[in-house]
N, CA and C atoms as a LAMMPS dump frame, in Angstrom:
ITEM: TIMESTEP
0
ITEM: NUMBER OF ATOMS
489
ITEM: BOX BOUNDS ff ff ff
-5.0000000000000000e+02 5.0000000000000000e+02
-5.0000000000000000e+02 5.0000000000000000e+02
-5.0000000000000000e+02 5.0000000000000000e+02
ITEM: ATOMS id mol type element x y z
1 1 1 N -129.416 -316.019 -15.954
2 1 2 C -129.35 -315.276 -17.19
3 1 3 C -130.093 -313.974 -16.998
4 2 1 N -129.686 -312.973 -17.7
5 2 2 C -130.266 -311.653 -17.561
6 2 3 C -131.61 -311.553 -18.265
7 3 1 N -132.668 -311.384 -17.485
8 3 2 C -134.002 -311.241 -18.056
9 3 3 C -134.083 -310.052 -19.005
10 4 1 N -133.477 -308.877 -18.673
11 4 2 C -133.552 -307.777 -19.636
12 4 3 C -133 -308.163 -21.011
13 5 1 N -131.94 -308.928 -21.051
14 5 2 C -131.364 -309.343 -22.338
15 5 3 C -132.267 -310.329 -23.059
16 6 1 N -132.886 -311.224 -22.319
17 6 2 C -133.792 -312.188 -22.948
18 6 3 C -135.02 -311.476 -23.503
19 7 1 N -135.561 -310.553 -22.722
20 7 2 C -136.742 -309.821 -23.16
21 7 3 C -136.466 -308.988 -24.397
22 8 1 N -135.27 -308.422 -24.49
23 8 2 C -134.917 -307.586 -25.636
24 8 3 C -134.404 -308.401 -26.816
25 9 1 N -134.23 -309.699 -26.632
26 9 2 C -133.764 -310.55 -27.719
27 9 3 C -132.27 -310.47 -27.985
28 10 1 N -131.52 -309.871 -27.065
29 10 2 C -130.069 -309.785 -27.236
30 10 3 C -129.453 -311.167 -27.091
31 11 1 N -129.926 -311.915 -26.107
32 11 2 C -129.469 -313.279 -25.871
33 11 3 C -130.644 -314.224 -26.029
34 12 1 N -130.33 -315.446 -26.403
35 12 2 C -131.346 -316.491 -26.515
36 12 3 C -130.802 -317.714 -25.785
37 13 1 N -131.649 -318.408 -25.073
38 13 2 C -131.194 -319.571 -24.314
39 13 3 C -130.569 -320.645 -25.199
40 14 1 N -130.906 -320.652 -26.469
41 14 2 C -130.322 -321.645 -27.381
42 14 3 C -129.024 -321.16 -28.026
43 15 1 N -128.573 -319.955 -27.681
44 15 2 C -127.293 -319.465 -28.211
45 15 3 C -126.168 -320.395 -27.776
46 16 1 N -125.277 -320.746 -28.697
47 16 2 C -124.09 -321.488 -28.263
48 16 3 C -123.19 -320.536 -27.469
49 17 1 N -122.643 -321.008 -26.383
50 17 2 C -121.797 -320.153 -25.557
51 17 3 C -120.568 -319.691 -26.346
52 18 1 N -120.134 -320.488 -27.313
53 18 2 C -118.959 -320.117 -28.105
54 18 3 C -119.186 -318.831 -28.896
55 19 1 N -120.432 -318.476 -29.145
56 19 2 C -120.737 -317.222 -29.848
57 19 3 C -120.261 -316.023 -29.041
58 20 1 N -120.268 -316.152 -27.733
59 20 2 C -120.015 -315.011 -26.862
60 20 3 C -118.648 -315.009 -26.197
61 21 1 N -117.887 -316.08 -26.348
62 21 2 C -116.607 -316.148 -25.646
63 21 3 C -115.477 -315.626 -26.532
64 22 1 N -114.475 -315.004 -25.906
65 22 2 C -113.349 -314.479 -26.677
66 22 3 C -112.451 -315.604 -27.182
67 23 1 N -111.671 -315.301 -28.182
68 23 2 C -110.703 -316.268 -28.696
69 23 3 C -111.365 -317.455 -29.357
70 24 1 N -110.712 -318.571 -29.253
71 24 2 C -111.211 -319.802 -29.85
72 24 3 C -111.489 -320.806 -28.741
73 25 1 N -112.746 -320.898 -28.302
74 25 2 C -113.074 -321.874 -27.264
75 25 3 C -112.793 -323.298 -27.766
76 26 1 N -112.575 -324.232 -26.86
77 26 2 C -112.29 -325.608 -27.28
78 26 3 C -113.463 -326.204 -28.064
79 27 1 N -113.177 -327.076 -29.028
80 27 2 C -114.249 -327.68 -29.823
81 27 3 C -115.283 -328.417 -28.971
82 28 1 N -114.875 -328.953 -27.82
83 28 2 C -115.809 -329.675 -26.943
84 28 3 C -116.917 -328.76 -26.407
85 29 1 N -116.707 -327.457 -26.47
86 29 2 C -117.692 -326.51 -25.985
87 29 3 C -118.699 -326.115 -27.067
88 30 1 N -118.505 -326.567 -28.287
89 30 2 C -119.344 -326.099 -29.396
90 30 3 C -120.826 -326.435 -29.218
91 31 1 N -121.16 -327.485 -28.502
92 31 2 C -122.554 -327.85 -28.3
93 31 3 C -123.176 -327.268 -27.043
94 32 1 N -122.395 -326.523 -26.261
95 32 2 C -122.902 -325.961 -25.007
96 32 3 C -123.71 -324.7 -25.3
97 33 1 N -124.958 -324.688 -24.827
98 33 2 C -125.808 -323.504 -24.981
99 33 3 C -125.917 -322.771 -23.648
100 34 1 N -126.47 -321.574 -23.695
101 34 2 C -126.699 -320.829 -22.461
102 34 3 C -127.65 -321.604 -21.549
103 35 1 N -128.613 -322.298 -22.143
104 35 2 C -129.53 -323.128 -21.354
105 35 3 C -128.773 -324.224 -20.608
106 36 1 N -127.821 -324.878 -21.27
107 36 2 C -127.024 -325.91 -20.593
108 36 3 C -126.296 -325.323 -19.384
109 37 1 N -125.74 -324.118 -19.544
110 37 2 C -125.018 -323.506 -18.434
111 37 3 C -125.96 -323.199 -17.275
112 38 1 N -127.131 -322.695 -17.577
113 38 2 C -128.097 -322.352 -16.533
114 38 3 C -128.65 -323.575 -15.806
115 39 1 N -128.717 -324.697 -16.487
116 39 2 C -129.306 -325.904 -15.892
117 39 3 C -128.266 -326.924 -15.445
118 40 1 N -127.007 -326.538 -15.478
119 40 2 C -125.896 -327.406 -15.037
120 40 3 C -125.831 -328.702 -15.848
121 41 1 N -126.156 -328.604 -17.116
122 41 2 C -126.104 -329.769 -18.002
123 41 3 C -125.077 -329.569 -19.124
124 42 1 N -124.137 -328.654 -18.912
125 42 2 C -123.134 -328.339 -19.94
126 42 3 C -122.023 -329.375 -20.018
127 43 1 N -121.805 -330.095 -18.927
128 43 2 C -120.666 -331.009 -18.86
129 43 3 C -119.465 -330.396 -18.164
130 44 1 N -119.515 -329.088 -17.886
131 44 2 C -118.414 -328.444 -17.175
132 44 3 C -118.429 -328.888 -15.719
133 45 1 N -117.248 -328.969 -15.143
134 45 2 C -117.129 -329.383 -13.749
135 45 3 C -117.382 -328.239 -12.787
136 46 1 N -117.239 -328.549 -11.502
137 46 2 C -117.332 -327.558 -10.438
138 46 3 C -115.895 -327.235 -10.03
139 47 1 N -115.706 -326.407 -9.032
140 47 2 C -114.362 -325.95 -8.673
141 47 3 C -113.385 -327.094 -8.432
142 48 1 N -113.833 -328.163 -7.785
143 48 2 C -112.88 -329.24 -7.463
144 48 3 C -112.313 -329.912 -8.71
145 49 1 N -112.999 -329.813 -9.825
146 49 2 C -112.472 -330.388 -11.072
147 49 3 C -111.419 -329.492 -11.729
148 50 1 N -111.234 -328.297 -11.199
149 50 2 C -110.271 -327.351 -11.76
150 50 3 C -109.275 -326.922 -10.682
151 51 1 N -108.358 -327.813 -10.303
152 51 2 C -107.438 -327.504 -9.205
153 51 3 C -106.496 -326.335 -9.499
154 52 1 N -106.341 -325.952 -10.763
155 52 2 C -105.466 -324.83 -11.103
156 52 3 C -106.114 -323.478 -10.791
157 53 1 N -107.392 -323.476 -10.429
158 53 2 C -108.086 -322.229 -10.109
159 53 3 C -107.936 -321.954 -8.618
160 54 1 N -107.386 -320.78 -8.295
161 54 2 C -107.23 -320.354 -6.906
162 54 3 C -108.446 -319.529 -6.52
163 55 1 N -109.321 -320.087 -5.714
164 55 2 C -110.54 -319.388 -5.313
165 55 3 C -110.299 -318.283 -4.296
166 56 1 N -109.104 -318.211 -3.749
167 56 2 C -108.824 -317.223 -2.714
168 56 3 C -108.039 -316.04 -3.237
169 57 1 N -107.79 -316.014 -4.526
170 57 2 C -107.077 -314.891 -5.116
171 57 3 C -107.832 -314.372 -6.32
172 58 1 N -107.549 -313.144 -6.701
173 58 2 C -108.235 -312.597 -7.868
174 58 3 C -107.791 -313.319 -9.138
175 59 1 N -108.7 -313.429 -10.072
176 59 2 C -108.392 -314.037 -11.363
177 59 3 C -109.203 -313.326 -12.437
178 60 1 N -108.57 -313.041 -13.521
179 60 2 C -109.262 -312.404 -14.634
180 60 3 C -110.15 -313.43 -15.326
181 61 1 N -111.296 -313.005 -15.816
182 61 2 C -112.229 -313.939 -16.457
183 61 3 C -111.62 -314.75 -17.594
184 62 1 N -110.843 -314.122 -18.453
185 62 2 C -110.261 -314.871 -19.574
186 62 3 C -109.232 -315.896 -19.097
187 63 1 N -108.561 -315.601 -17.99
188 63 2 C -107.63 -316.572 -17.387
189 63 3 C -108.42 -317.788 -16.887
190 64 1 N -109.555 -317.522 -16.243
191 64 2 C -110.396 -318.62 -15.771
192 64 3 C -110.899 -319.457 -16.939
193 65 1 N -111.343 -318.806 -18.01
194 65 2 C -111.822 -319.543 -19.183
195 65 3 C -110.744 -320.468 -19.709
196 66 1 N -109.509 -319.992 -19.728
197 66 2 C -108.396 -320.821 -20.186
198 66 3 C -108.187 -322.036 -19.304
199 67 1 N -108.341 -321.857 -18.007
200 67 2 C -108.187 -322.991 -17.085
201 67 3 C -109.315 -323.996 -17.246
202 68 1 N -110.538 -323.498 -17.481
203 68 2 C -111.668 -324.408 -17.702
204 68 3 C -111.487 -325.157 -19.024
205 69 1 N -110.992 -324.463 -20.03
206 69 2 C -110.826 -325.058 -21.359
207 69 3 C -109.715 -326.103 -21.384
208 70 1 N -108.804 -326.034 -20.431
209 70 2 C -107.673 -326.964 -20.409
210 70 3 C -108.087 -328.392 -20.068
211 71 1 N -109.276 -328.566 -19.502
212 71 2 C -109.753 -329.894 -19.135
213 71 3 C -111.004 -330.233 -19.942
214 72 1 N -111.132 -331.475 -20.36
215 72 2 C -112.327 -331.839 -21.142
216 72 3 C -113.574 -331.838 -20.266
217 73 1 N -114.728 -331.586 -20.873
218 73 2 C -115.984 -331.657 -20.111
219 73 3 C -116.174 -333.063 -19.522
220 74 1 N -116.958 -333.141 -18.469
221 74 2 C -117.236 -334.419 -17.814
222 74 3 C -118.15 -335.292 -18.659
223 75 1 N -118.989 -334.663 -19.474
224 75 2 C -119.909 -335.376 -20.375
225 75 3 C -120.314 -334.393 -21.473
226 76 1 N -120.9 -334.913 -22.546
227 76 2 C -121.323 -334.008 -23.621
228 76 3 C -122.547 -333.219 -23.16
229 77 1 N -122.722 -332.007 -23.686
230 77 2 C -123.834 -331.154 -23.259
231 77 3 C -125.184 -331.858 -23.341
232 78 1 N -125.932 -331.754 -22.248
233 78 2 C -127.27 -332.329 -22.185
234 78 3 C -127.311 -333.793 -21.778
235 79 1 N -126.156 -334.438 -21.649
236 79 2 C -126.122 -335.868 -21.359
237 79 3 C -126.087 -336.192 -19.869
238 80 1 N -126.052 -335.166 -19.028
239 80 2 C -126.003 -335.41 -17.593
240 80 3 C -126.218 -334.12 -16.84
241 81 1 N -126.049 -334.189 -15.529
242 81 2 C -126.19 -333.024 -14.663
243 81 3 C -125.033 -333.017 -13.685
244 82 1 N -124.395 -331.858 -13.525
245 82 2 C -123.311 -331.7 -12.564
246 82 3 C -123.259 -330.222 -12.202
247 83 1 N -123.421 -329.904 -10.913
248 83 2 C -123.388 -328.504 -10.504
249 83 3 C -122.082 -327.874 -10.96
250 84 1 N -122.173 -326.66 -11.513
251 84 2 C -120.994 -326.022 -12.076
252 84 3 C -120.987 -324.522 -11.84
253 85 1 N -120.267 -324.077 -10.822
254 85 2 C -120.049 -322.639 -10.665
255 85 3 C -119.248 -322.086 -11.837
256 86 1 N -118.267 -322.828 -12.377
257 86 2 C -117.575 -322.322 -13.56
258 86 3 C -118.531 -322.006 -14.719
259 87 1 N -119.645 -322.72 -14.801
260 87 2 C -120.635 -322.378 -15.819
261 87 3 C -121.151 -320.963 -15.648
262 88 1 N -121.256 -320.517 -14.387
263 88 2 C -121.691 -319.149 -14.135
264 88 3 C -120.63 -318.14 -14.562
265 89 1 N -119.373 -318.525 -14.5
266 89 2 C -118.317 -317.648 -15.005
267 89 3 C -118.525 -317.434 -16.506
268 90 1 N -118.827 -318.507 -17.233
269 90 2 C -119.095 -318.382 -18.666
270 90 3 C -120.338 -317.541 -18.923
271 91 1 N -121.373 -317.722 -18.119
272 91 2 C -122.585 -316.91 -18.272
273 91 3 C -122.304 -315.438 -18
274 92 1 N -121.547 -315.154 -16.961
275 92 2 C -121.218 -313.766 -16.645
276 92 3 C -120.416 -313.137 -17.777
277 93 1 N -119.483 -313.893 -18.315
278 93 2 C -118.672 -313.388 -19.433
279 93 3 C -119.562 -313.131 -20.644
280 94 1 N -120.543 -313.996 -20.858
281 94 2 C -121.491 -313.816 -21.957
282 94 3 C -122.274 -312.519 -21.78
283 95 1 N -122.805 -312.295 -20.582
284 95 2 C -123.566 -311.07 -20.31
285 95 3 C -122.674 -309.851 -20.507
286 96 1 N -121.456 -309.93 -20.014
287 96 2 C -120.527 -308.811 -20.14
288 96 3 C -120.251 -308.475 -21.607
289 97 1 N -120.002 -309.496 -22.393
290 97 2 C -119.698 -309.251 -23.807
291 97 3 C -120.925 -308.766 -24.57
292 98 1 N -122.078 -309.307 -24.256
293 98 2 C -123.306 -308.87 -24.93
294 98 3 C -123.663 -307.435 -24.541
295 99 1 N -123.396 -307.069 -23.288
296 99 2 C -123.717 -305.724 -22.807
297 99 3 C -122.674 -304.699 -23.22
298 100 1 N -121.456 -305.165 -23.494
299 100 2 C -120.39 -304.232 -23.827
300 100 3 C -119.923 -303.421 -22.637
301 101 1 N -120.112 -303.976 -21.447
302 101 2 C -119.679 -303.301 -20.224
303 101 3 C -119.411 -304.352 -19.155
304 102 1 N -118.699 -303.979 -18.109
305 102 2 C -118.366 -304.944 -17.061
306 102 3 C -119.617 -305.564 -16.437
307 103 1 N -119.505 -306.82 -16.086
308 103 2 C -120.608 -307.584 -15.497
309 103 3 C -121.165 -306.899 -14.252
310 104 1 N -120.283 -306.46 -13.362
311 104 2 C -120.73 -305.807 -12.123
312 104 3 C -121.528 -304.545 -12.431
313 105 1 N -121.085 -303.794 -13.418
314 105 2 C -121.803 -302.576 -13.819
315 105 3 C -123.174 -302.932 -14.398
316 106 1 N -123.22 -303.956 -15.228
317 106 2 C -124.49 -304.389 -15.81
318 106 3 C -125.47 -304.79 -14.709
319 107 1 N -125.009 -305.615 -13.763
320 107 2 C -125.889 -306.039 -12.671
321 107 3 C -126.385 -304.852 -11.86
322 108 1 N -125.481 -303.93 -11.535
323 108 2 C -125.858 -302.764 -10.73
324 108 3 C -126.94 -301.945 -11.42
325 109 1 N -126.783 -301.718 -12.721
326 109 2 C -127.697 -300.828 -13.442
327 109 3 C -128.966 -301.512 -13.947
328 110 1 N -128.851 -302.771 -14.369
329 110 2 C -129.981 -303.436 -15.023
330 110 3 C -130.781 -304.366 -14.102
331 111 1 N -130.166 -304.776 -12.999
332 111 2 C -130.848 -305.725 -12.117
333 111 3 C -131.054 -305.117 -10.724
334 112 1 N -129.964 -304.787 -10.045
335 112 2 C -130.075 -304.347 -8.657
336 112 3 C -130.82 -303.018 -8.509
337 113 1 N -130.446 -301.993 -9.261
338 113 2 C -131.087 -300.673 -9.126
339 113 3 C -132.588 -300.723 -9.414
340 114 1 N -133.02 -301.317 -10.537
341 114 2 C -134.468 -301.346 -10.789
342 114 3 C -135.264 -302.092 -9.707
343 115 1 N -134.632 -303.039 -9.037
344 115 2 C -135.321 -303.809 -8
345 115 3 C -135.149 -303.197 -6.604
346 116 1 N -134.434 -302.075 -6.519
347 116 2 C -134.212 -301.419 -5.233
348 116 3 C -133.272 -302.185 -4.322
349 117 1 N -132.411 -302.994 -4.889
350 117 2 C -131.484 -303.821 -4.103
351 117 3 C -130.209 -303.024 -3.807
352 118 1 N -130.335 -302.045 -2.915
353 118 2 C -129.248 -301.104 -2.661
354 118 3 C -128.046 -301.722 -1.95
355 119 1 N -128.221 -302.837 -1.278
356 119 2 C -127.108 -303.489 -0.59
357 119 3 C -126.467 -304.599 -1.392
358 120 1 N -126.938 -304.814 -2.617
359 120 2 C -126.406 -305.906 -3.439
360 120 3 C -125.325 -305.392 -4.384
361 121 1 N -124.36 -306.248 -4.657
362 121 2 C -123.273 -305.882 -5.555
363 121 3 C -122.652 -307.152 -6.105
364 122 1 N -121.856 -306.996 -7.126
365 122 2 C -121.074 -308.109 -7.672
366 122 3 C -119.606 -307.767 -7.487
367 123 1 N -118.824 -308.752 -7.14
368 123 2 C -117.404 -308.521 -6.94
369 123 3 C -116.969 -308.977 -5.564
370 124 1 N -115.743 -308.628 -5.232
371 124 2 C -115.128 -309.123 -4.006
372 124 3 C -115.689 -308.478 -2.742
373 125 1 N -116.142 -307.249 -2.808
374 125 2 C -116.652 -306.589 -1.611
375 125 3 C -115.568 -306.135 -0.665
376 126 1 N -114.345 -306.02 -1.173
377 126 2 C -113.236 -305.584 -0.326
378 126 3 C -113.567 -304.25 0.338
379 127 1 N -113.365 -304.19 1.637
380 127 2 C -113.592 -302.961 2.379
381 127 3 C -115.029 -302.725 2.797
382 128 1 N -115.942 -303.585 2.38
383 128 2 C -117.346 -303.428 2.777
384 128 3 C -117.543 -304.126 4.119
385 129 1 N -118.113 -303.42 5.093
386 129 2 C -118.296 -304.021 6.412
387 129 3 C -119.448 -305.021 6.473
388 130 1 N -120.317 -305.026 5.463
389 130 2 C -121.525 -305.849 5.525
390 130 3 C -121.441 -307.127 4.692
391 131 1 N -120.232 -307.599 4.422
392 131 2 C -120.057 -308.801 3.61
393 131 3 C -119.837 -310 4.525
394 132 1 N -120.59 -311.057 4.293
395 132 2 C -120.463 -312.265 5.109
396 132 3 C -119.101 -312.92 4.903
397 133 1 N -118.609 -313.549 5.94
398 133 2 C -117.351 -314.28 5.845
399 133 3 C -117.581 -315.573 5.07
400 134 1 N -116.538 -316.04 4.44
401 134 2 C -116.623 -317.304 3.736
402 134 3 C -116.504 -318.475 4.697
403 135 1 N -116.674 -319.66 4.171
404 135 2 C -116.528 -320.879 4.962
405 135 3 C -115.701 -321.881 4.176
406 136 1 N -114.915 -322.625 4.885
407 136 2 C -114.101 -323.662 4.271
408 136 3 C -114.035 -324.836 5.226
409 137 1 N -114.432 -325.997 4.757
410 137 2 C -114.422 -327.173 5.612
411 137 3 C -115.362 -327.046 6.797
412 138 1 N -116.459 -326.305 6.639
413 138 2 C -117.425 -326.148 7.715
414 138 3 C -117.05 -325.114 8.75
415 139 1 N -115.938 -324.416 8.549
416 139 2 C -115.492 -323.392 9.486
417 139 3 C -115.339 -322.059 8.777
418 140 1 N -115.496 -320.947 9.522
419 140 2 C -115.289 -319.645 8.881
420 140 3 C -113.892 -319.571 8.272
421 141 1 N -113.833 -318.987 7.107
422 141 2 C -112.562 -318.847 6.409
423 141 3 C -112.659 -317.705 5.424
424 142 1 N -111.65 -317.568 4.603
425 142 2 C -111.676 -316.468 3.64
426 142 3 C -112.79 -316.661 2.621
427 143 1 N -113.414 -315.576 2.244
428 143 2 C -114.457 -315.632 1.221
429 143 3 C -113.791 -315.795 -0.136
430 144 1 N -114.313 -316.689 -0.935
431 144 2 C -113.823 -316.827 -2.304
432 144 3 C -114.235 -315.589 -3.064
433 145 1 N -113.302 -314.998 -3.771
434 145 2 C -113.644 -313.786 -4.508
435 145 3 C -113.195 -313.863 -5.952
436 146 1 N -113.304 -315.041 -6.516
437 146 2 C -113.037 -315.183 -7.934
438 146 3 C -114.086 -314.394 -8.689
439 147 1 N -113.641 -313.494 -9.511
440 147 2 C -114.566 -312.644 -10.245
441 147 3 C -115.343 -313.455 -11.271
442 148 1 N -116.647 -313.23 -11.333
443 148 2 C -117.452 -313.881 -12.369
444 148 3 C -117.344 -313.147 -13.682
445 149 1 N -116.711 -312.039 -13.688
446 149 2 C -116.556 -311.295 -14.932
447 149 3 C -116.275 -309.845 -14.653
448 150 1 N -115.606 -309.224 -15.594
449 150 2 C -115.428 -307.788 -15.562
450 150 3 C -114.475 -307.264 -14.522
451 151 1 N -113.547 -308.08 -14.023
452 151 2 C -112.549 -307.553 -13.116
453 151 3 C -111.72 -306.493 -13.817
454 152 1 N -111.57 -306.616 -15.091
455 152 2 C -110.836 -305.683 -15.919
456 152 3 C -111.784 -305.252 -17.028
457 153 1 N -112.074 -303.977 -17.108
458 153 2 C -113.084 -303.556 -18.076
459 153 3 C -112.502 -303.177 -19.434
460 154 1 N -111.265 -303.547 -19.722
461 154 2 C -110.699 -303.241 -21.04
462 154 3 C -111.501 -303.893 -22.15
463 155 1 N -111.969 -305.116 -21.937
464 155 2 C -112.749 -305.807 -22.959
465 155 3 C -114.047 -305.065 -23.222
466 156 1 N -114.724 -304.66 -22.169
467 156 2 C -115.988 -303.94 -22.349
468 156 3 C -115.749 -302.618 -23.067
469 157 1 N -114.67 -301.906 -22.727
470 157 2 C -114.371 -300.642 -23.415
471 157 3 C -114.098 -300.905 -24.893
472 158 1 N -113.387 -301.992 -25.173
473 158 2 C -113.084 -302.328 -26.571
474 158 3 C -114.372 -302.639 -27.341
475 159 1 N -115.319 -303.326 -26.701
476 159 2 C -116.589 -303.625 -27.356
477 159 3 C -117.37 -302.347 -27.635
478 160 1 N -117.37 -301.413 -26.666
479 160 2 C -118.08 -300.144 -26.884
480 160 3 C -117.439 -299.365 -28.021
481 161 1 N -116.111 -299.367 -28.064
482 161 2 C -115.412 -298.621 -29.108
483 161 3 C -115.653 -299.198 -30.494
484 162 1 N -115.876 -300.522 -30.554
485 162 2 C -116.072 -301.197 -31.833
486 162 3 C -117.471 -300.953 -32.4
487 163 1 N -118.383 -300.486 -31.576
488 163 2 C -119.778 -300.292 -32.039
489 163 3 C -119.904 -299.129 -32.982
């Protein structure tokens, strides 16, 4: 979670994730808080529970949310623990919507730049020579480049325009 947002009171760990997601999230998500997502206690699965998600191709954040919403949670929020990268997709979307700008832009300006992390970035890294190769089945393979948010900044522009 973004410390600058927590410090400024924009986000609260007890916020329901449904407050920040577009459209109408499934009712099963109504009890999921940002804290649940950060601690892997939301009930959301990991990639293997979402076979419709192609980790080797680009996907828009709202498309991913739809795929996650199509399957019920593994357990009710707070009732268990299960590592969930998809939970980070929801967190990234939350940060993007709260910031009113693309997730990658927010990270670059609010996290990486102030910390002097000049080689860090969010996104696929296409064309960058310094990006590590991915691994699949214990062998080098294509890097997964599913966007955690902001692949398309139309939503962020719409949020800025609405202010």
